C-alpha positions in Angstrom: 187.0 -19.9 227.5 188.8 -20.7 224.3 187.8 -23.2 221.7 191.1 -25.0 222.4 190.2 -25.4 226.1 186.7 -26.6 225.3 188.0 -29.2 222.9 190.5 -30.5 225.5 187.6 -30.8 228.0 185.5 -32.7 225.5 188.4 -35.1 224.7 188.8 -35.8 228.4 185.1 -36.5 228.9 185.4 -39.1 226.2 186.9 -41.4 228.8 183.6 -41.5 230.8 180.4 -43.3 229.9 177.8 -40.7 231.1 179.3 -37.3 231.6 177.1 -34.3 232.6 177.7 -30.8 231.3 176.9 -27.6 233.1 177.5 -24.1 231.6 177.9 -21.6 234.4 179.5 -18.2 234.8 179.2 -15.3 235.0 176.2 -15.3 232.7 176.3 -17.9 229.8 173.6 -16.1 227.8 176.0 -13.1 227.4 178.0 -15.3 225.0 175.0 -17.1 223.5 176.5 -17.9 220.0 179.5 -19.7 221.7 177.3 -21.6 224.2 174.8 -22.5 221.5 177.7 -23.9 219.3 179.1 -25.9 222.1 175.8 -27.4 223.1 175.4 -28.6 219.5 178.8 -30.2 219.6 178.0 -31.9 222.9 174.7 -33.2 221.6 176.5 -34.7 218.6 178.9 -36.6 220.9 176.4 -37.3 223.7 172.8 -37.4 222.3 171.1 -38.3 225.6 173.4 -37.1 228.4 172.5 -34.2 230.8 173.2 -30.6 229.8 172.3 -27.6 231.9 172.7 -23.9 231.7 172.9 -21.9 234.9 171.5 -18.4 234.2 169.6 -15.5 235.6 167.5 -15.8 232.4 167.0 -12.1 231.9 168.4 -12.5 228.4 166.2 -15.5 227.6 163.9 -15.1 224.6 161.6 -17.5 222.7 164.3 -18.5 220.1 166.8 -19.4 222.8 164.0 -21.2 224.8 163.1 -23.3 221.7 166.7 -24.2 221.0 167.3 -25.3 224.6 164.1 -27.4 224.5 165.0 -29.0 221.2 168.4 -30.0 222.6 166.9 -31.2 225.9 168.9 -28.7 227.9 167.9 -27.9 231.5 167.8 -24.2 232.4 168.8 -23.6 236.0 167.4 -20.3 237.2 168.6 -18.6 240.4 165.6 -17.2 242.2 165.3 -17.3 246.0 161.6 -16.6 246.4 159.5 -13.4 246.3 160.9 -10.1 245.2 161.8 -8.9 248.7 163.7 -12.1 249.4 165.5 -11.9 246.1 166.5 -8.3 246.5 167.7 -8.9 250.0 169.8 -11.9 249.1 171.3 -10.5 245.8 172.5 -6.9 246.1 171.8 -5.0 242.8 168.6 -6.9 242.0 165.6 -4.7 241.7 162.0 -4.8 240.5 162.8 -4.8 236.8 165.4 -7.6 237.3 162.9 -9.7 239.3 160.2 -9.2 236.8 162.6 -10.3 234.0 163.3 -13.5 235.9 159.6 -14.2 236.5 158.9 -13.5 232.8 161.5 -16.0 231.7 160.2 -18.7 234.1 156.8 -18.3 232.5 158.4 -18.6 229.0 160.2 -21.8 230.1 157.0 -23.2 231.5 155.1 -22.4 228.3 157.7 -23.9 226.0 157.6 -27.2 227.9 161.4 -27.3 228.2 163.3 -28.5 231.2 164.0 -26.0 234.0 165.0 -25.9 237.6 164.6 -23.0 240.1 167.5 -22.8 242.5 166.3 -21.3 245.8 169.1 -20.3 248.1 168.1 -19.7 251.7 170.1 -17.4 253.9 170.0 -17.6 257.7 168.1 -14.4 258.1 165.4 -15.6 255.7 165.1 -19.2 257.0 161.7 -18.5 258.5 160.2 -17.7 255.0 161.3 -20.9 253.3 157.8 -22.4 253.0 156.2 -19.2 251.8 159.0 -18.7 249.2 158.6 -22.2 247.9 154.9 -21.7 247.5 155.6 -18.4 245.7 157.9 -20.2 243.2 155.4 -23.0 242.7 152.8 -20.3 241.9 155.1 -18.8 239.3 155.1 -22.2 237.5 158.5 -23.6 238.6 158.4 -27.3 237.9 161.4 -28.3 240.0 162.9 -26.4 242.9 166.3 -27.0 244.4 166.5 -25.7 248.0 169.9 -25.0 249.4 171.1 -23.4 252.6 173.5 -20.6 251.6 177.2 -21.7 251.9 179.7 -19.6 253.8 177.0 -17.7 255.7 176.6 -17.2 259.4 174.4 -20.2 260.2 173.7 -20.7 263.9 171.6 -23.3 265.7 168.5 -21.1 265.7 168.6 -20.3 262.0 169.3 -24.0 261.2 166.2 -25.1 263.2 164.0 -22.6 261.2 165.4 -23.9 258.0 164.8 -27.5 258.8 161.2 -26.8 260.0 160.5 -24.9 256.8 162.2 -27.6 254.7 160.0 -30.3 256.3 156.9 -28.2 255.8 157.8 -27.7 252.2 158.2 -31.4 251.7 154.8 -32.1 253.2 153.3 -29.4 251.0 154.7 -31.0 247.9 153.3 -34.4 248.8 149.9 -33.0 249.7 149.7 -31.1 246.4 150.7 -34.3 244.6 153.9 -32.7 243.3 156.4 -35.3 244.4 159.1 -34.0 242.0 158.6 -30.4 242.9 161.6 -30.4 245.4 164.8 -31.6 243.9 166.7 -34.0 246.1 169.7 -34.9 243.9 172.2 -33.4 246.3 171.2 -36.0 248.8 171.9 -38.9 246.5 175.1 -40.8 245.8 176.4 -39.4 242.5 177.8 -41.6 239.7 181.1 -39.8 240.0 183.0 -38.5 243.0 184.4 -35.3 241.5 183.4 -32.3 239.4 185.6 -31.1 236.5 185.2 -27.4 237.0 186.9 -25.8 233.9 187.7 -22.2 234.4 188.1 -19.8 231.4 191.9 -19.9 231.7 191.8 -23.7 231.4 192.6 -24.4 235.0 190.5 -27.2 236.6 189.1 -27.4 240.1 187.8 -30.8 241.4 184.6 -29.4 243.0 182.4 -26.4 242.6 182.8 -25.6 246.3 186.3 -24.1 245.7 184.7 -21.4 243.6 183.4 -19.8 246.8 187.0 -19.1 247.9 189.5 -16.5 246.8 192.3 -17.2 244.3 194.8 -17.5 247.2 193.0 -20.6 248.3 191.9 -22.0 244.9 195.5 -22.1 243.5 196.3 -25.0 245.9 193.5 -27.1 244.5 194.0 -26.8 240.7 194.4 -30.4 239.6 194.6 -30.0 235.8 195.4 -27.5 233.1 193.6 -27.6 229.7 194.8 -24.3 228.4 197.3 -25.9 226.0 194.6 -28.0 224.3 195.6 -31.2 226.1 195.2 -32.5 229.7 198.2 -31.5 231.9 198.1 -32.8 235.5 199.2 -30.4 238.1 201.1 -31.1 241.4 198.0 -30.8 243.6 196.3 -33.7 241.9 198.1 -36.6 243.7 197.4 -35.2 247.2 193.9 -34.2 246.4 192.7 -37.4 244.8 194.4 -39.5 247.5 192.5 -37.5 250.2 189.2 -37.9 248.2 189.7 -41.6 247.9 190.2 -42.0 251.6 187.1 -40.0 252.3 185.0 -42.1 249.9 186.3 -45.3 251.5 185.5 -44.0 255.0 181.9 -43.6 254.0 181.5 -47.4 253.5 179.3 -49.3 251.1 176.5 -46.7 251.3 178.8 -44.2 249.5 178.9 -40.4 249.9 176.2 -38.1 248.7 176.9 -35.1 246.6 176.5 -32.7 249.6 178.9 -34.8 251.7 181.5 -34.7 248.9 181.1 -31.0 248.5 181.4 -30.4 252.3 184.5 -32.6 252.4 186.0 -30.2 249.8 184.8 -27.2 251.7 186.5 -28.5 254.9 189.8 -28.9 253.0 189.7 -25.3 251.9 188.5 -23.8 255.2 191.3 -25.6 257.1 193.9 -24.4 254.7 192.6 -20.8 254.4 191.2 -20.1 257.8 188.6 -17.8 256.2 185.7 -19.0 258.3 185.5 -20.3 261.9 185.4 -24.1 261.7 182.6 -24.1 264.3 180.4 -22.2 262.0 181.1 -24.5 259.1 180.3 -27.5 261.3 176.8 -26.0 262.0 176.3 -25.7 258.3 177.5 -29.3 257.6 175.2 -30.6 260.4 172.3 -28.7 258.8 173.1 -30.4 255.4 173.1 -33.8 257.2 169.7 -33.1 258.6 168.4 -32.1 255.2 169.6 -35.4 253.8 167.8 -37.3 256.5 164.5 -35.5 255.6 165.1 -36.2 251.9 165.7 -39.9 252.6 162.5 -40.0 254.7 160.5 -38.3 252.0 161.9 -40.5 249.3 160.9 -43.6 251.3 157.4 -42.3 251.6 157.3 -41.7 247.8 158.5 -45.2 247.1 155.8 -46.7 249.4 
């Protein structure tokens, strides 16, 4: 991403009271000097707002860890459980890679900075959800986001295993007096209804879900272009935001959760691209609804 595009994004976020900033990729730590400079600029403009870096953390060292802590930046680490699970889910990951991730999690824990472990659960590994959560807890992960893998072949049997494990994990966290161990933010109504996903070329997607689809699908959902250093609205914007508004209104006073908004976007892309059977996506969406019901149940127990 160019400095011009970054400045345009910053100018646009100035119209919002409490924006959140997430650096993703690719791997942000490969361009650490640039990311470090941008974090400093964000902190000057937004001293207390949320910043996160999504990383495999194999390039994390003590100096980077201290900088991130000093600037109150959350580090989101992708790690799905034990080494076998990780290597199965992520082709190319091996023993050295996994050890590097575990080392960095220990470094983050020791530094006292903010961090989140993102645990993606695939259908074939749904039965190991609880054991993998316990494994990450043992590594020192303070907060774990558990997500069913998107665009995978979820069926009723795998969905049941996931839900059983997710409920068991929730009970485990309560019994261990670690109420914040499992992140439940995706089951909450967000402050805003859309993401500003700025790609390196300056094109903007309105939700992260579209990143899961090929360019032939994405091109119909670009709503803005920041490449010129200013905000230029694109033709897709009117139709997209009109559809999003109708969806939000249809959810009533309770509002739509982040997962529901993301699945709304996924449904738009799947219907347009026909890249996945709608029946399979509906199983996944139903699984997400059940996860939210468990989250709400647990949140009520915590409040009581």
